[in-house]
C-alpha positions as protocol buffer text, in pm:
chain_id: "A"
residue {
  index: 1
  type: MET
  ca { x: 3036 y: -4066 z: -2290 }
}
residue {
  index: 2
  type: TYR
  ca { x: 3002 y: -3722 z: -2130 }
}
residue {
  index: 3
  type: LYS
  ca { x: 3378 y: -3671 z: -2177 }
}
residue {
  index: 4
  type: TYR
  ca { x: 3336 y: -3726 z: -2549 }
}
residue {
  index: 5
  type: VAL
  ca { x: 3044 y: -3480 z: -2572 }
}
residue {
  index: 6
  type: LEU
  ca { x: 3230 y: -3222 z: -2359 }
}
residue {
  index: 7
  type: LYS
  ca { x: 3538 y: -3250 z: -2578 }
}
residue {
  index: 8
  type: ARG
  ca { x: 3334 y: -3193 z: -2895 }
}
residue {
  index: 9
  type: LEU
  ca { x: 3149 y: -2902 z: -2733 }
}
residue {
  index: 10
  type: LEU
  ca { x: 3477 y: -2731 z: -2646 }
}
residue {
  index: 11
  type: TRP
  ca { x: 3592 y: -2774 z: -3004 }
}
residue {
  index: 12
  type: THR
  ca { x: 3268 y: -2614 z: -3123 }
}
residue {
  index: 13
  type: ILE
  ca { x: 3331 y: -2310 z: -2904 }
}
residue {
  index: 14
  type: LEU
  ca { x: 3687 y: -2279 z: -3036 }
}
residue {
  index: 15
  type: ILE
  ca { x: 3560 y: -2303 z: -3393 }
}
residue {
  index: 16
  type: MET
  ca { x: 3312 y: -2022 z: -3336 }
}
residue {
  index: 17
  type: LEU
  ca { x: 3580 y: -1801 z: -3182 }
}
residue {
  index: 18
  type: GLY
  ca { x: 3803 y: -1871 z: -3481 }
}
residue {
  index: 19
  type: VAL
  ca { x: 3525 y: -1792 z: -3729 }
}
residue {
  index: 20
  type: THR
  ca { x: 3449 y: -1464 z: -3551 }
}
residue {
  index: 21
  type: PHE
  ca { x: 3815 y: -1365 z: -3565 }
}
residue {
  index: 22
  type: VAL
  ca { x: 3853 y: -1460 z: -3933 }
}
residue {
  index: 23
  type: ILE
  ca { x: 3537 y: -1290 z: -4063 }
}
residue {
  index: 24
  type: PHE
  ca { x: 3609 y: -970 z: -3870 }
}
residue {
  index: 25
  type: THR
  ca { x: 3970 y: -961 z: -3990 }
}
residue {
  index: 26
  type: ILE
  ca { x: 3874 y: -1022 z: -4353 }
}
residue {
  index: 27
  type: THR
  ca { x: 3613 y: -746 z: -4357 }
}
residue {
  index: 28
  type: TYR
  ca { x: 3849 y: -508 z: -4174 }
}
residue {
  index: 29
  type: PHE
  ca { x: 4134 y: -546 z: -4424 }
}
residue {
  index: 30
  type: ILE
  ca { x: 3920 y: -548 z: -4741 }
}
residue {
  index: 31
  type: PRO
  ca { x: 4030 y: -255 z: -4962 }
}
residue {
  index: 32
  type: GLY
  ca { x: 3798 y: 43 z: -4968 }
}
residue {
  index: 33
  type: ASP
  ca { x: 3638 y: 280 z: -4723 }
}
residue {
  index: 34
  type: PRO
  ca { x: 3291 y: 172 z: -4601 }
}
residue {
  index: 35
  type: ALA
  ca { x: 3213 y: 529 z: -4492 }
}
residue {
  index: 36
  type: ARG
  ca { x: 3279 y: 661 z: -4842 }
}
residue {
  index: 37
  type: THR
  ca { x: 3068 y: 380 z: -4990 }
}
residue {
  index: 38
  type: LEU
  ca { x: 2776 y: 460 z: -4763 }
}
residue {
  index: 39
  type: LEU
  ca { x: 2786 y: 838 z: -4821 }
}
residue {
  index: 40
  type: GLY
  ca { x: 2857 y: 827 z: -5193 }
}
residue {
  index: 41
  type: SER
  ca { x: 3102 y: 1009 z: -5415 }
}
residue {
  index: 42
  type: THR
  ca { x: 2953 y: 1353 z: -5340 }
}
residue {
  index: 43
  type: ALA
  ca { x: 3044 y: 1346 z: -4970 }
}
residue {
  index: 44
  type: THR
  ca { x: 3320 y: 1573 z: -4843 }
}
residue {
  index: 45
  type: ASP
  ca { x: 3625 y: 1451 z: -4653 }
}
residue {
  index: 46
  type: ALA
  ca { x: 3487 y: 1601 z: -4332 }
}
residue {
  index: 47
  type: GLU
  ca { x: 3158 y: 1415 z: -4371 }
}
residue {
  index: 48
  type: ILE
  ca { x: 3340 y: 1090 z: -4442 }
}
residue {
  index: 49
  type: GLU
  ca { x: 3563 y: 1131 z: -4137 }
}
residue {
  index: 50
  type: ALA
  ca { x: 3260 y: 1206 z: -3919 }
}
residue {
  index: 51
  type: LYS
  ca { x: 3090 y: 894 z: -4053 }
}
residue {
  index: 52
  type: ARG
  ca { x: 3399 y: 685 z: -3975 }
}
residue {
  index: 53
  type: VAL
  ca { x: 3396 y: 814 z: -3618 }
}
residue {
  index: 54
  type: SER
  ca { x: 3025 y: 738 z: -3577 }
}
residue {
  index: 55
  type: LEU
  ca { x: 3078 y: 384 z: -3704 }
}
residue {
  index: 56
  type: GLY
  ca { x: 3381 y: 331 z: -3482 }
}
residue {
  index: 57
  type: LEU
  ca { x: 3612 y: 280 z: -3782 }
}
residue {
  index: 58
  type: ASP
  ca { x: 3864 y: 531 z: -3654 }
}
residue {
  index: 59
  type: LYS
  ca { x: 3973 y: 301 z: -3372 }
}
residue {
  index: 60
  type: PRO
  ca { x: 4270 y: 62 z: -3404 }
}
residue {
  index: 61
  type: TYR
  ca { x: 4215 y: -293 z: -3529 }
}
residue {
  index: 62
  type: ILE
  ca { x: 4278 y: -455 z: -3191 }
}
residue {
  index: 63
  type: VAL
  ca { x: 4027 y: -228 z: -3018 }
}
residue {
  index: 64
  type: GLN
  ca { x: 3759 y: -292 z: -3281 }
}
residue {
  index: 65
  type: LEU
  ca { x: 3823 y: -668 z: -3265 }
}
residue {
  index: 66
  type: ALA
  ca { x: 3800 y: -676 z: -2885 }
}
residue {
  index: 67
  type: ASN
  ca { x: 3478 y: -472 z: -2888 }
}
residue {
  index: 68
  type: TYR
  ca { x: 3327 y: -702 z: -3150 }
}
residue {
  index: 69
  type: PHE
  ca { x: 3412 y: -1015 z: -2948 }
}
residue {
  index: 70
  type: LEU
  ca { x: 3238 y: -863 z: -2647 }
}
residue {
  index: 71
  type: GLN
  ca { x: 2934 y: -787 z: -2863 }
}
residue {
  index: 72
  type: VAL
  ca { x: 2918 y: -1139 z: -3006 }
}
residue {
  index: 73
  type: ILE
  ca { x: 2938 y: -1294 z: -2660 }
}
residue {
  index: 74
  type: ARG
  ca { x: 2620 y: -1096 z: -2580 }
}
residue {
  index: 75
  type: LEU
  ca { x: 2467 y: -1213 z: -2912 }
}
residue {
  index: 76
  type: ASP
  ca { x: 2484 y: -856 z: -3034 }
}
residue {
  index: 77
  type: PHE
  ca { x: 2610 y: -825 z: -3392 }
}
residue {
  index: 78
  type: GLY
  ca { x: 2585 y: -449 z: -3402 }
}
residue {
  index: 79
  type: THR
  ca { x: 2367 y: -219 z: -3610 }
}
residue {
  index: 80
  type: SER
  ca { x: 2326 y: -239 z: -3985 }
}
residue {
  index: 81
  type: TRP
  ca { x: 2503 y: 48 z: -4158 }
}
residue {
  index: 82
  type: SER
  ca { x: 2252 y: 53 z: -4444 }
}
residue {
  index: 83
  type: TYR
  ca { x: 1923 y: 11 z: -4256 }
}
residue {
  index: 84
  type: ASN
  ca { x: 2024 y: 140 z: -3910 }
}
residue {
  index: 85
  type: ILE
  ca { x: 1853 y: -154 z: -3735 }
}
residue {
  index: 86
  type: SER
  ca { x: 1985 y: -426 z: -3506 }
}
residue {
  index: 87
  type: VAL
  ca { x: 2150 y: -705 z: -3703 }
}
residue {
  index: 88
  type: SER
  ca { x: 2075 y: -959 z: -3429 }
}
residue {
  index: 89
  type: GLY
  ca { x: 1707 y: -870 z: -3423 }
}
residue {
  index: 90
  type: GLU
  ca { x: 1680 y: -888 z: -3801 }
}
residue {
  index: 91
  type: LEU
  ca { x: 1865 y: -1221 z: -3819 }
}
residue {
  index: 92
  type: PHE
  ca { x: 1651 y: -1379 z: -3547 }
}
residue {
  index: 93
  type: ARG
  ca { x: 1339 y: -1248 z: -3721 }
}
residue {
  index: 94
  type: ARG
  ca { x: 1444 y: -1400 z: -4053 }
}
residue {
  index: 95
  type: LEU
  ca { x: 1589 y: -1722 z: -3913 }
}
residue {
  index: 96
  type: PRO
  ca { x: 1257 y: -1912 z: -3872 }
}
residue {
  index: 97
  type: VAL
  ca { x: 1176 y: -1860 z: -4241 }
}
residue {
  index: 98
  type: THR
  ca { x: 1517 y: -1986 z: -4349 }
}
residue {
  index: 99
  type: ILE
  ca { x: 1497 y: -2286 z: -4115 }
}
residue {
  index: 100
  type: LEU
  ca { x: 1148 y: -2366 z: -4245 }
}
residue {
  index: 101
  type: VAL
  ca { x: 1258 y: -2369 z: -4610 }
}
residue {
  index: 102
  type: GLY
  ca { x: 1585 y: -2551 z: -4544 }
}
residue {
  index: 103
  type: GLY
  ca { x: 1429 y: -2793 z: -4294 }
}
residue {
  index: 104
  type: LEU
  ca { x: 1146 y: -2896 z: -4525 }
}
residue {
  index: 105
  type: ALA
  ca { x: 1396 y: -2936 z: -4808 }
}
residue {
  index: 106
  type: MET
  ca { x: 1600 y: -3169 z: -4587 }
}
residue {
  index: 107
  type: VAL
  ca { x: 1291 y: -3373 z: -4503 }
}
residue {
  index: 108
  type: ILE
  ca { x: 1223 y: -3420 z: -4874 }
}
residue {
  index: 109
  type: GLN
  ca { x: 1584 y: -3520 z: -4934 }
}
residue {
  index: 110
  type: VAL
  ca { x: 1575 y: -3785 z: -4661 }
}
residue {
  index: 111
  type: VAL
  ca { x: 1225 y: -3922 z: -4724 }
}
residue {
  index: 112
  type: ILE
  ca { x: 1281 y: -3961 z: -5100 }
}
residue {
  index: 113
  type: GLY
  ca { x: 1658 y: -3992 z: -5136 }
}
residue {
  index: 114
  type: ILE
  ca { x: 1732 y: -4270 z: -4885 }
}
residue {
  index: 115
  type: PRO
  ca { x: 1456 y: -4512 z: -4999 }
}
residue {
  index: 116
  type: LEU
  ca { x: 1555 y: -4443 z: -5359 }
}
residue {
  index: 117
  type: GLY
  ca { x: 1915 y: -4538 z: -5280 }
}
residue {
  index: 118
  type: VAL
  ca { x: 1808 y: -4855 z: -5100 }
}
residue {
  index: 119
  type: PHE
  ca { x: 1581 y: -4945 z: -5393 }
}
residue {
  index: 120
  type: ALA
  ca { x: 1869 y: -4898 z: -5638 }
}
residue {
  index: 121
  type: ALA
  ca { x: 2109 y: -5106 z: -5429 }
}
residue {
  index: 122
  type: VAL
  ca { x: 1864 y: -5394 z: -5389 }
}
residue {
  index: 123
  type: HIS
  ca { x: 1817 y: -5403 z: -5768 }
}
residue {
  index: 124
  type: GLN
  ca { x: 2186 y: -5362 z: -5849 }
}
residue {
  index: 125
  type: SER
  ca { x: 2268 y: -5363 z: -6223 }
}
residue {
  index: 126
  type: LYS
  ca { x: 1902 y: -5405 z: -6316 }
}
residue {
  index: 127
  type: TRP
  ca { x: 1688 y: -5152 z: -6500 }
}
residue {
  index: 128
  type: GLN
  ca { x: 1551 y: -5019 z: -6169 }
}
residue {
  index: 129
  type: ASP
  ca { x: 1905 y: -4940 z: -6053 }
}
residue {
  index: 130
  type: ASN
  ca { x: 2001 y: -4781 z: -6385 }
}
residue {
  index: 131
  type: LEU
  ca { x: 1685 y: -4570 z: -6393 }
}
residue {
  index: 132
  type: SER
  ca { x: 1726 y: -4454 z: -6033 }
}
residue {
  index: 133
  type: MET
  ca { x: 2089 y: -4356 z: -6084 }
}
residue {
  index: 134
  type: ALA
  ca { x: 2010 y: -4185 z: -6414 }
}
residue {
  index: 135
  type: ILE
  ca { x: 1745 y: -3975 z: -6242 }
}
residue {
  index: 136
  type: SER
  ca { x: 1989 y: -3897 z: -5960 }
}
residue {
  index: 137
  type: MET
  ca { x: 2258 y: -3796 z: -6207 }
}
residue {
  index: 138
  type: VAL
  ca { x: 2022 y: -3556 z: -6380 }
}
residue {
  index: 139
  type: LEU
  ca { x: 1898 y: -3405 z: -6053 }
}
residue {
  index: 140
  type: VAL
  ca { x: 2245 y: -3355 z: -5907 }
}
residue {
  index: 141
  type: SER
  ca { x: 2370 y: -3196 z: -6231 }
}
residue {
  index: 142
  type: VAL
  ca { x: 2092 y: -2941 z: -6277 }
}
residue {
  index: 143
  type: PRO
  ca { x: 2148 y: -2615 z: -6081 }
}
residue {
  index: 144
  type: ASP
  ca { x: 1882 y: -2541 z: -5822 }
}
residue {
  index: 145
  type: PHE
  ca { x: 1839 y: -2182 z: -5946 }
}
residue {
  index: 146
  type: TRP
  ca { x: 1757 y: -2312 z: -6297 }
}
residue {
  index: 147
  type: ILE
  ca { x: 1497 y: -2548 z: -6152 }
}
residue {
  index: 148
  type: ALA
  ca { x: 1352 y: -2259 z: -5951 }
}
residue {
  index: 149
  type: LEU
  ca { x: 1326 y: -2037 z: -6260 }
}
residue {
  index: 150
  type: MET
  ca { x: 1166 y: -2313 z: -6469 }
}
residue {
  index: 151
  type: MET
  ca { x: 914 y: -2383 z: -6193 }
}
residue {
  index: 152
  type: ILE
  ca { x: 821 y: -2014 z: -6182 }
}
residue {
  index: 153
  type: VAL
  ca { x: 770 y: -2010 z: -6559 }
}
residue {
  index: 154
  type: LEU
  ca { x: 556 y: -2325 z: -6553 }
}
residue {
  index: 155
  type: PHE
  ca { x: 357 y: -2311 z: -6230 }
}
residue {
  index: 156
  type: SER
  ca { x: 329 y: -1935 z: -6183 }
}
residue {
  index: 157
  type: VAL
  ca { x: 339 y: -1773 z: -6526 }
}
residue {
  index: 158
  type: ARG
  ca { x: 182 y: -2042 z: -6744 }
}
residue {
  index: 159
  type: LEU
  ca { x: -52 y: -2232 z: -6510 }
}
residue {
  index: 160
  type: GLY
  ca { x: -100 y: -1977 z: -6230 }
}
residue {
  index: 161
  type: TRP
  ca { x: -114 y: -2247 z: -5964 }
}
residue {
  index: 162
  type: LEU
  ca { x: 150 y: -2114 z: -5725 }
}
residue {
  index: 163
  type: PRO
  ca { x: 270 y: -1763 z: -5629 }
}
residue {
  index: 164
  type: ALA
  ca { x: 611 y: -1668 z: -5763 }
}
residue {
  index: 165
  type: MET
  ca { x: 729 y: -1478 z: -5455 }
}
residue {
  index: 166
  type: GLY
  ca { x: 653 y: -1382 z: -5098 }
}
residue {
  index: 167
  type: THR
  ca { x: 553 y: -1576 z: -4787 }
}
residue {
  index: 168
  type: THR
  ca { x: 184 y: -1489 z: -4759 }
}
residue {
  index: 169
  type: SER
  ca { x: 57 y: -1850 z: -4758 }
}
residue {
  index: 170
  type: TRP
  ca { x: 178 y: -2210 z: -4751 }
}
residue {
  index: 171
  type: LYS
  ca { x: 166 y: -2218 z: -5131 }
}
residue {
  index: 172
  type: CYS
  ca { x: 454 y: -1971 z: -5140 }
}
residue {
  index: 173
  type: PHE
  ca { x: 685 y: -2235 z: -4989 }
}
residue {
  index: 174
  type: VAL
  ca { x: 606 y: -2521 z: -5229 }
}
residue {
  index: 175
  type: MET
  ca { x: 839 y: -2424 z: -5512 }
}
residue {
  index: 176
  type: PRO
  ca { x: 1128 y: -2298 z: -5292 }
}
residue {
  index: 177
  type: VAL
  ca { x: 1128 y: -2618 z: -5087 }
}
residue {
  index: 178
  type: ILE
  ca { x: 1124 y: -2841 z: -5396 }
}
residue {
  index: 179
  type: ALA
  ca { x: 1394 y: -2637 z: -5570 }
}
residue {
  index: 180
  type: ALA
  ca { x: 1616 y: -2644 z: -5260 }
}
residue {
  index: 181
  type: GLY
  ca { x: 1564 y: -3016 z: -5199 }
}
residue {
  index: 182
  type: ILE
  ca { x: 1606 y: -3172 z: -5542 }
}
residue {
  index: 183
  type: GLY
  ca { x: 1986 y: -3172 z: -5542 }
}
residue {
  index: 184
  type: GLY
  ca { x: 1998 y: -3331 z: -5196 }
}
residue {
  index: 185
  type: ILE
  ca { x: 1763 y: -3610 z: -5307 }
}
residue {
  index: 186
  type: ALA
  ca { x: 2016 y: -3718 z: -5569 }
}
residue {
  index: 187
  type: SER
  ca { x: 2313 y: -3691 z: -5330 }
}
residue {
  index: 188
  type: ASN
  ca { x: 2139 y: -3894 z: -5057 }
}
residue {
  index: 189
  type: ALA
  ca { x: 2028 y: -4158 z: -5307 }
}
residue {
  index: 190
  type: ARG
  ca { x: 2379 y: -4205 z: -5447 }
}
residue {
  index: 191
  type: GLN
  ca { x: 2540 y: -4217 z: -5101 }
}
residue {
  index: 192
  type: THR
  ca { x: 2280 y: -4462 z: -4968 }
}
residue {
  index: 193
  type: ARG
  ca { x: 2323 y: -4691 z: -5268 }
}
residue {
  index: 194
  type: SER
  ca { x: 2701 y: -4691 z: -5226 }
}
residue {
  index: 195
  type: SER
  ca { x: 2678 y: -4763 z: -4852 }
}
residue {
  index: 196
  type: MET
  ca { x: 2427 y: -5044 z: -4900 }
}
residue {
  index: 197
  type: LEU
  ca { x: 2639 y: -5214 z: -5167 }
}
residue {
  index: 198
  type: GLU
  ca { x: 2936 y: -5222 z: -4927 }
}
residue {
  index: 199
  type: VAL
  ca { x: 2745 y: -5450 z: -4688 }
}
residue {
  index: 200
  type: PHE
  ca { x: 2535 y: -5628 z: -4950 }
}
residue {
  index: 201
  type: ARG
  ca { x: 2741 y: -5947 z: -4943 }
}
residue {
  index: 202
  type: ALA
  ca { x: 2881 y: -5923 z: -4591 }
}
residue {
  index: 203
  type: ASP
  ca { x: 2896 y: -6242 z: -4383 }
}
residue {
  index: 204
  type: PHE
  ca { x: 2617 y: -6137 z: -4146 }
}
residue {
  index: 205
  type: VAL
  ca { x: 2389 y: -6068 z: -4443 }
}
residue {
  index: 206
  type: VAL
  ca { x: 2461 y: -6411 z: -4595 }
}
residue {
  index: 207
  type: THR
  ca { x: 2399 y: -6570 z: -4256 }
}
residue {
  index: 208
  type: ALA
  ca { x: 2066 y: -6388 z: -4215 }
}
residue {
  index: 209
  type: ARG
  ca { x: 1953 y: -6509 z: -4558 }
}
residue {
  index: 210
  type: ALA
  ca { x: 2070 y: -6863 z: -4480 }
}
residue {
  index: 211
  type: LYS
  ca { x: 1854 y: -6863 z: -4169 }
}
residue {
  index: 212
  type: GLY
  ca { x: 1550 y: -6796 z: -4390 }
}
residue {
  index: 213
  type: GLN
  ca { x: 1493 y: -6434 z: -4295 }
}
residue {
  index: 214
  type: LYS
  ca { x: 1259 y: -6241 z: -4522 }
}
residue {
  index: 215
  type: GLU
  ca { x: 1434 y: -6010 z: -4764 }
}
residue {
  index: 216
  type: ASN
  ca { x: 1274 y: -5695 z: -4617 }
}
residue {
  index: 217
  type: ILE
  ca { x: 1402 y: -5791 z: -4271 }
}
residue {
  index: 218
  type: VAL
  ca { x: 1749 y: -5857 z: -4412 }
}
residue {
  index: 219
  type: ILE
  ca { x: 1752 y: -5519 z: -4586 }
}
residue {
  index: 220
  type: TRP
  ca { x: 1613 y: -5297 z: -4312 }
}
residue {
  index: 221
  type: LYS
  ca { x: 1722 y: -5481 z: -3995 }
}
residue {
  index: 222
  type: HIS
  ca { x: 2065 y: -5608 z: -4094 }
}
residue {
  index: 223
  type: MET
  ca { x: 2196 y: -5418 z: -4397 }
}
residue {
  index: 224
  type: PHE
  ca { x: 2062 y: -5068 z: -4346 }
}
residue {
  index: 225
  type: PRO
  ca { x: 2180 y: -5018 z: -3982 }
}
residue {
  index: 226
  type: ASN
  ca { x: 2533 y: -5125 z: -4081 }
}
residue {
  index: 227
  type: ALA
  ca { x: 2534 y: -4885 z: -4374 }
}
residue {
  index: 228
  type: LEU
  ca { x: 2422 y: -4588 z: -4165 }
}
residue {
  index: 229
  type: MET
  ca { x: 2751 y: -4416 z: -4088 }
}
residue {
  index: 230
  type: PRO
  ca { x: 2812 y: -4254 z: -4430 }
}
residue {
  index: 231
  type: ILE
  ca { x: 2441 y: -4177 z: -4459 }
}
residue {
  index: 232
  type: ILE
  ca { x: 2446 y: -4000 z: -4122 }
}
residue {
  index: 233
  type: THR
  ca { x: 2741 y: -3795 z: -4243 }
}
residue {
  index: 234
  type: MET
  ca { x: 2552 y: -3691 z: -4555 }
}
residue {
  index: 235
  type: VAL
  ca { x: 2221 y: -3612 z: -4384 }
}
residue {
  index: 236
  type: ILE
  ca { x: 2340 y: -3436 z: -4069 }
}
residue {
  index: 237
  type: GLY
  ca { x: 2615 y: -3260 z: -4258 }
}
residue {
  index: 238
  type: GLY
  ca { x: 2341 y: -3098 z: -4464 }
}
residue {
  index: 239
  type: LEU
  ca { x: 2208 y: -2922 z: -4153 }
}
residue {
  index: 240
  type: GLY
  ca { x: 2490 y: -2672 z: -4182 }
}
residue {
  index: 241
  type: LYS
  ca { x: 2365 y: -2569 z: -4526 }
}
residue {
  index: 242
  type: ILE
  ca { x: 2017 y: -2473 z: -4405 }
}
residue {
  index: 243
  type: VAL
  ca { x: 2106 y: -2107 z: -4347 }
}
residue {
  index: 244
  type: GLY
  ca { x: 2350 y: -2042 z: -4630 }
}
residue {
  index: 245
  type: GLY
  ca { x: 2239 y: -2307 z: -4877 }
}
residue {
  index: 246
  type: THR
  ca { x: 1906 y: -2143 z: -4953 }
}
residue {
  index: 247
  type: ALA
  ca { x: 2045 y: -1795 z: -5026 }
}
residue {
  index: 248
  type: ILE
  ca { x: 1995 y: -1819 z: -5404 }
}
residue {
  index: 249
  type: ILE
  ca { x: 1650 y: -1973 z: -5361 }
}
residue {
  index: 250
  type: GLU
  ca { x: 1549 y: -1694 z: -5121 }
}
residue {
  index: 251
  type: THR
  ca { x: 1668 y: -1436 z: -5373 }
}
residue {
  index: 252
  type: ILE
  ca { x: 1475 y: -1589 z: -5663 }
}
residue {
  index: 253
  type: PHE
  ca { x: 1150 y: -1625 z: -5470 }
}
residue {
  index: 254
  type: THR
  ca { x: 1199 y: -1304 z: -5266 }
}
residue {
  index: 255
  type: ILE
  ca { x: 1181 y: -1488 z: -4935 }
}
residue {
  index: 256
  type: PRO
  ca { x: 1288 y: -1269 z: -4641 }
}
residue {
  index: 257
  type: GLY
  ca { x: 1539 y: -1513 z: -4493 }
}
residue {
  index: 258
  type: CYS
  ca { x: 1896 y: -1499 z: -4366 }
}
residue {
  index: 259
  type: GLY
  ca { x: 2044 y: -1595 z: -4701 }
}
residue {
  index: 260
  type: LEU
  ca { x: 1884 y: -1301 z: -4879 }
}
residue {
  index: 261
  type: TYR
  ca { x: 1988 y: -1074 z: -4591 }
}
residue {
  index: 262
  type: LEU
  ca { x: 2351 y: -1189 z: -4628 }
}
residue {
  index: 263
  type: LEU
  ca { x: 2354 y: -1129 z: -5004 }
}
residue {
  index: 264
  type: ASN
  ca { x: 2208 y: -780 z: -4958 }
}
residue {
  index: 265
  type: GLY
  ca { x: 2476 y: -709 z: -4699 }
}
residue {
  index: 266
  type: ILE
  ca { x: 2749 y: -819 z: -4940 }
}
residue {
  index: 267
  type: ASN
  ca { x: 2609 y: -602 z: -5220 }
}
residue {
  index: 268
  type: THR
  ca { x: 2601 y: -292 z: -4998 }
}
residue {
  index: 269
  type: ARG
  ca { x: 2925 y: -372 z: -4809 }
}
residue {
  index: 270
  type: ASP
  ca { x: 2729 y: -369 z: -4484 }
}
residue {
  index: 271
  type: TYR
  ca { x: 2996 y: -531 z: -4265 }
}
residue {
  index: 272
  type: PRO
  ca { x: 2784 y: -585 z: -3950 }
}
residue {
  index: 273
  type: VAL
  ca { x: 2531 y: -777 z: -4161 }
}
residue {
  index: 274
  type: ILE
  ca { x: 2802 y: -982 z: -4335 }
}
residue {
  index: 275
  type: ARG
  ca { x: 2972 y: -1065 z: -4005 }
}
residue {
  index: 276
  type: GLY
  ca { x: 2653 y: -1151 z: -3819 }
}
residue {
  index: 277
  type: ALA
  ca { x: 2506 y: -1367 z: -4096 }
}
residue {
  index: 278
  type: THR
  ca { x: 2837 y: -1548 z: -4148 }
}
residue {
  index: 279
  type: ILE
  ca { x: 2866 y: -1626 z: -3777 }
}
residue {
  index: 280
  type: ILE
  ca { x: 2510 y: -1764 z: -3774 }
}
residue {
  index: 281
  type: LEU
  ca { x: 2594 y: -1977 z: -4078 }
}
residue {
  index: 282
  type: ALA
  ca { x: 2910 y: -2103 z: -3910 }
}
residue {
  index: 283
  type: LEU
  ca { x: 2715 y: -2175 z: -3592 }
}
residue {
  index: 284
  type: PHE
  ca { x: 2474 y: -2401 z: -3782 }
}
residue {
  index: 285
  type: SER
  ca { x: 2767 y: -2580 z: -3945 }
}
residue {
  index: 286
  type: ALA
  ca { x: 2945 y: -2625 z: -3611 }
}
residue {
  index: 287
  type: LEU
  ca { x: 2628 y: -2752 z: -3441 }
}
residue {
  index: 288
  type: SER
  ca { x: 2565 y: -2997 z: -3724 }
}
residue {
  index: 289
  type: ILE
  ca { x: 2917 y: -3136 z: -3680 }
}
residue {
  index: 290
  type: LEU
  ca { x: 2860 y: -3157 z: -3303 }
}
residue {
  index: 291
  type: LEU
  ca { x: 2532 y: -3341 z: -3357 }
}
residue {
  index: 292
  type: MET
  ca { x: 2703 y: -3572 z: -3605 }
}
residue {
  index: 293
  type: ASP
  ca { x: 2973 y: -3660 z: -3352 }
}
residue {
  index: 294
  type: ILE
  ca { x: 2713 y: -3729 z: -3082 }
}
residue {
  index: 295
  type: VAL
  ca { x: 2514 y: -3954 z: -3316 }
}
residue {
  index: 296
  type: TYR
  ca { x: 2836 y: -4134 z: -3408 }
}
residue {
  index: 297
  type: ALA
  ca { x: 2899 y: -4195 z: -3039 }
}
residue {
  index: 298
  type: TYR
  ca { x: 2564 y: -4370 z: -2998 }
}
residue {
  index: 299
  type: VAL
  ca { x: 2575 y: -4561 z: -3327 }
}
residue {
  index: 300
  type: ASP
  ca { x: 2939 y: -4672 z: -3332 }
}
residue {
  index: 301
  type: PRO
  ca { x: 3022 y: -4909 z: -3041 }
}
residue {
  index: 302
  type: ARG
  ca { x: 3395 y: -4843 z: -3090 }
}
residue {
  index: 303
  type: ILE
  ca { x: 3353 y: -4483 z: -2971 }
}
residue {
  index: 304
  type: LYS
  ca { x: 3154 y: -4601 z: -2669 }
}
residue {
  index: 305
  type: ALA
  ca { x: 3427 y: -4850 z: -2581 }
}
residue {
  index: 306
  type: GLN
  ca { x: 3701 y: -4590 z: -2621 }
}
residue {
  index: 307
  type: TYR
  ca { x: 3547 y: -4343 z: -2376 }
}
residue {
  index: 308
  type: SER
  ca { x: 3411 y: -4603 z: -2138 }
}
residue {
  index: 309
  type: ASN
  ca { x: 3775 y: -4702 z: -2082 }
}
residue {
  index: 310
  type: GLY
  ca { x: 3852 y: -4348 z: -1972 }
}
residue {
  index: 311
  type: LYS
  ca { x: 4034 y: -4231 z: -2284 }
}
């Protein structure tokens, strides 16, 4: 099994190196002069050239790329051109807030979405199934930013129950977490229902019922474990969206997270911020894929057998 994990870990490292190369290259070759953007239209050519030298933009592409790789290896993403502060320090300061919002949203998606999907599958073609899928269809179709804005209008402006922005208390996280989690509830419910229906009339399920097993035992002990693989893909795959997936929500509720930091960097063409935030986002996605592969290895006996035979 360790060979399997080591192989996936090496792939994760290669992915991160590739992402670093791609994001640096894209920002390097984007048309426009960052020095001129930072100084404004009133700056002279001499001032712009001095700014380019101070930012290291006068060096060749290969030299800049090599220097950036060395920085990233040390977890140093450089200094923000707009705010003149360390990008790494700012990202690591904002990361806990983003993980809190995204993590709680994921908990809501799993706790509500998976049981809802199981409930719909058990009552296939009945009114409970139709109602559950209708609710899921509505939730997955409504944009999260619209839900966020409607919640602000209702719970902040009209009722005054919850604050509309900031992170001063736990109440500030209620609406962002709900707005970020609603779409995932619908997706998890639909995927769980589909996976459960695939094993609903399998031979081992029929045998378990024939032996007189209670329906709850049949559902949760026999059906659900055999329907887990697609559900694992959906749930763990969502881990990669924790950092980038809440960017719009952070903007609406003015939450000082990594997503808002990335959007501000894009608006101001602050390349160190864009590169650093993108690499962190890619790291979460790569780690979620790595975790997914490891979970697969422990859930799927075919993978165990493959690597136990030395392949």
